[in-house]
SEPA-924524 format. One line per field, with one value per residue: x, y, z of N, C-alpha, C in turn; chain; residue number from 1; residue in three letters. Coordinates in nm, 2 decimals. Atoms other than C-alpha are relative to their C-alpha. Layout:
neast: X_...
nnorth: Y_...
nup: Z_...
caeast: X_...
canorth: Y_...
caup: Z_...
ceast: X_...
cnorth: Y_...
cup: Z_...
chain: A_...
n: NUM_...
res: ALA_...
# end
This chain:
neast: 0.14_0.04_0.14_0.06_0.12_0.11_0.09_0.13_0.08_0.11_-0.02_0.04_0.14_0.09_0.03_-0.06_0.08_-0.08_-0.09_0.08_0.03_-0.12_-0.01_0.10_-0.04_-0.12_0.02_0.04_-0.12_-0.09_-0.08_0.06_-0.08_-0.01_0.11_0.05_-0.05_0.03_-0.03_-0.03_-0.06_-0.13_-0.02_-0.14_-0.03_-0.14_-0.03_-0.13_-0.12_-0.01_0.11_-0.05_0.10_0.09_0.10_0.10_0.08_0.08_0.10_0.10_0.06_0.07_0.11_0.10_0.04_0.00_0.07_0.11_-0.05_0.11_0.01_-0.12_-0.14_-0.11_-0.14_-0.09_-0.14_-0.08_-0.04_-0.15_-0.03_-0.06_-0.14_-0.01
nnorth: -0.01_0.03_0.07_-0.02_0.09_-0.04_0.10_-0.06_0.10_-0.05_-0.02_0.12_0.00_0.01_0.14_0.04_0.12_0.08_0.07_0.10_0.10_0.08_0.07_0.11_0.10_0.06_0.14_0.08_0.04_0.07_-0.09_-0.03_-0.08_-0.14_-0.07_-0.13_-0.03_-0.13_-0.01_-0.13_-0.01_-0.05_-0.08_-0.03_-0.12_-0.02_-0.14_-0.03_-0.01_-0.14_-0.04_-0.04_0.00_0.11_0.03_-0.10_0.01_0.13_-0.02_-0.07_0.09_0.10_-0.07_-0.06_0.09_0.14_0.05_-0.07_-0.02_0.02_0.14_0.07_-0.05_0.04_0.00_-0.03_0.05_-0.01_0.13_0.01_0.02_0.13_0.00_0.07
nup: -0.02_-0.14_-0.01_-0.13_-0.01_-0.09_-0.04_-0.05_-0.08_-0.07_-0.14_-0.08_-0.05_0.11_0.04_0.13_0.05_0.09_-0.09_-0.07_0.10_0.01_-0.13_0.00_0.10_-0.03_-0.04_0.12_0.08_-0.09_-0.07_-0.13_-0.09_0.04_-0.08_0.06_0.14_0.05_0.14_0.04_0.14_0.01_0.11_0.02_0.08_0.05_0.03_0.08_-0.08_-0.04_-0.08_-0.14_-0.11_0.04_-0.10_0.00_0.12_-0.02_-0.10_0.06_0.09_-0.08_-0.08_0.09_0.11_-0.02_-0.12_-0.06_-0.13_-0.10_-0.03_0.03_-0.03_0.09_-0.04_0.11_-0.02_0.11_0.03_0.02_0.14_0.04_0.05_0.13
caeast: 1.58_1.43_1.14_0.91_0.65_0.32_0.13_-0.24_-0.44_-0.78_-0.77_-0.79_-1.14_-1.28_-1.44_-1.26_-1.51_-1.25_-1.01_-1.30_-1.38_-1.02_-1.01_-1.33_-1.18_-0.86_-0.99_-1.14_-0.79_-0.64_-0.49_-0.56_-0.43_-0.47_-0.67_-0.70_-0.66_-0.65_-0.64_-0.46_-0.27_0.08_0.17_0.52_0.63_0.94_1.09_1.35_1.70_1.68_1.37_1.41_1.22_1.07_0.91_0.73_0.61_0.50_0.31_0.12_0.04_-0.07_-0.28_-0.46_-0.48_-0.40_-0.56_-0.89_-0.77_-1.11_-1.09_-0.73_-0.37_-0.06_0.30_0.58_0.92_1.20_1.28_1.65_1.81_1.89_2.26_2.32
canorth: 0.65_0.66_0.43_0.53_0.29_0.39_0.13_0.22_0.03_0.08_0.23_-0.03_0.08_0.05_-0.29_-0.48_-0.71_-0.82_-0.92_-1.10_-1.29_-1.41_-1.50_-1.71_-1.89_-1.99_-2.31_-2.43_-2.44_-2.60_-2.30_-2.26_-2.03_-1.70_-1.46_-1.15_-1.05_-0.69_-0.61_-0.30_-0.18_-0.10_0.18_0.22_0.56_0.60_0.95_1.09_1.10_1.48_1.49_1.65_1.62_1.28_1.22_1.55_1.51_1.15_1.26_1.51_1.25_0.99_1.24_1.39_1.10_0.76_0.74_0.85_1.01_0.96_0.58_0.50_0.54_0.53_0.46_0.59_0.42_0.47_0.14_0.03_0.05_-0.28_-0.35_-0.43
caup: -1.18_-0.82_-0.73_-0.45_-0.32_-0.16_0.03_0.09_0.35_0.50_0.85_1.12_1.23_0.88_0.79_0.51_0.33_0.08_0.36_0.54_0.22_0.19_0.56_0.52_0.21_0.38_0.56_0.23_0.08_0.39_0.55_0.92_1.20_1.02_1.25_1.03_0.66_0.54_0.17_0.04_-0.27_-0.36_-0.60_-0.75_-0.88_-1.09_-1.08_-1.32_-1.19_-1.17_-0.96_-0.61_-0.28_-0.37_-0.04_-0.04_-0.39_-0.32_-0.01_-0.22_-0.48_-0.22_-0.02_-0.32_-0.57_-0.43_-0.09_0.06_0.38_0.55_0.53_0.43_0.55_0.34_0.39_0.17_0.12_-0.12_-0.29_-0.29_-0.63_-0.80_-0.84_-1.20
ceast: -0.03_-0.14_-0.04_-0.12_-0.10_-0.09_-0.12_-0.08_-0.12_0.04_-0.05_-0.15_-0.10_-0.01_0.06_-0.07_0.08_0.10_-0.08_-0.03_0.12_0.02_-0.10_0.04_0.12_-0.02_-0.04_0.12_0.11_0.10_-0.07_0.10_0.02_-0.12_-0.05_0.07_-0.05_0.05_0.04_0.06_0.13_0.01_0.14_0.01_0.14_0.02_0.12_0.11_0.02_-0.11_0.05_-0.12_-0.10_-0.10_-0.11_-0.10_-0.09_-0.11_-0.12_-0.09_-0.09_-0.12_-0.11_-0.06_-0.01_-0.08_-0.12_0.03_-0.11_0.00_0.13_0.12_0.09_0.13_0.09_0.14_0.07_0.06_0.15_0.02_0.06_0.14_0.00_0.14
cnorth: -0.04_-0.06_0.03_-0.08_0.06_-0.12_0.06_-0.11_0.07_0.03_-0.11_0.00_-0.01_-0.15_-0.03_-0.12_-0.09_-0.09_-0.11_-0.12_-0.10_-0.08_-0.12_-0.11_-0.08_-0.15_-0.09_-0.04_-0.06_0.08_0.04_0.09_0.15_0.07_0.12_0.01_0.14_0.02_0.15_0.00_0.06_0.08_0.04_0.12_0.01_0.15_0.01_0.02_0.15_0.05_0.02_-0.01_-0.11_-0.03_0.10_-0.01_-0.13_0.02_0.08_-0.09_-0.10_0.07_0.05_-0.10_-0.15_-0.05_0.09_0.02_-0.02_-0.15_-0.08_0.07_-0.04_0.01_0.01_-0.06_0.01_-0.14_0.00_-0.02_-0.13_0.02_-0.08_-0.06
cup: 0.15_0.00_0.14_0.01_0.10_0.02_0.06_0.06_0.06_0.15_0.08_0.04_-0.11_-0.04_-0.14_-0.05_-0.09_0.09_0.07_-0.09_-0.01_0.13_0.01_-0.10_0.04_0.05_-0.11_-0.08_0.09_0.08_0.13_0.08_-0.04_0.07_-0.07_-0.14_-0.03_-0.14_-0.02_-0.14_0.01_-0.13_-0.01_-0.09_-0.03_-0.03_-0.08_0.10_0.05_0.09_0.15_0.09_-0.03_0.10_0.01_-0.11_0.01_0.10_-0.06_-0.09_0.07_0.07_-0.09_-0.11_0.04_0.12_0.04_0.15_0.11_0.04_-0.02_0.05_-0.11_0.06_-0.12_0.03_-0.13_-0.03_-0.02_-0.15_-0.02_-0.04_-0.13_-0.03
chain: A_A_A_A_A_A_A_A_A_A_A_A_A_A_A_A_A_A_A_A_A_A_A_A_A_A_A_A_A_A_A_A_A_A_A_A_A_A_A_A_A_A_A_A_A_A_A_A_A_A_A_A_A_A_A_A_A_A_A_A_A_A_A_A_A_A_A_A_A_A_A_A_A_A_A_A_A_A_A_A_A_A_A_A
n: 1_2_3_4_5_6_7_8_9_10_11_12_13_14_15_16_17_18_19_20_21_22_23_24_25_26_27_28_29_30_31_32_33_34_35_36_37_38_39_40_41_42_43_44_45_46_47_48_49_50_51_52_53_54_55_56_57_58_59_60_61_62_63_64_65_66_67_68_69_70_71_72_73_74_75_76_77_78_79_80_81_82_83_84
res: MET_ALA_ARG_VAL_VAL_VAL_ASP_VAL_MET_LEU_LYS_PRO_GLU_ILE_LEU_ASP_PRO_GLN_GLY_GLU_ALA_VAL_LEU_GLY_ALA_LEU_PRO_ARG_ILE_GLY_VAL_ASN_GLY_VAL_SER_SER_VAL_ARG_ILE_GLY_ARG_ARG_VAL_GLU_LEU_ASP_PHE_ASP_ASP_ASP_ALA_THR_ASP_LEU_GLU_ARG_GLN_THR_ARG_ILE_ILE_ALA_ASP_LYS_LEU_LEU_ALA_ASN_PRO_VAL_ILE_GLU_ASP_PHE_HIS_ILE_SER_VAL_ALA_ALA_GLU_ASP_ALA_ALA
# end
């Protein structure tokens, strides 16, 4: 089985209110020195062993279903297989 990971993040020019809320809360829990927080999401896709052209298929999935290309960017990576 092949695992492909898609990380979706807001584009840098888009305000991130959730990230700002976390940034504002950090001093209240004793964490200082963090200058920026951006919140995103990670999606893991498991493909069958016989699936081909995983990156192309994943790019279609990410572009059409997982990310809003107007305000979000995505990065695709193939996860390393665990050694059993």
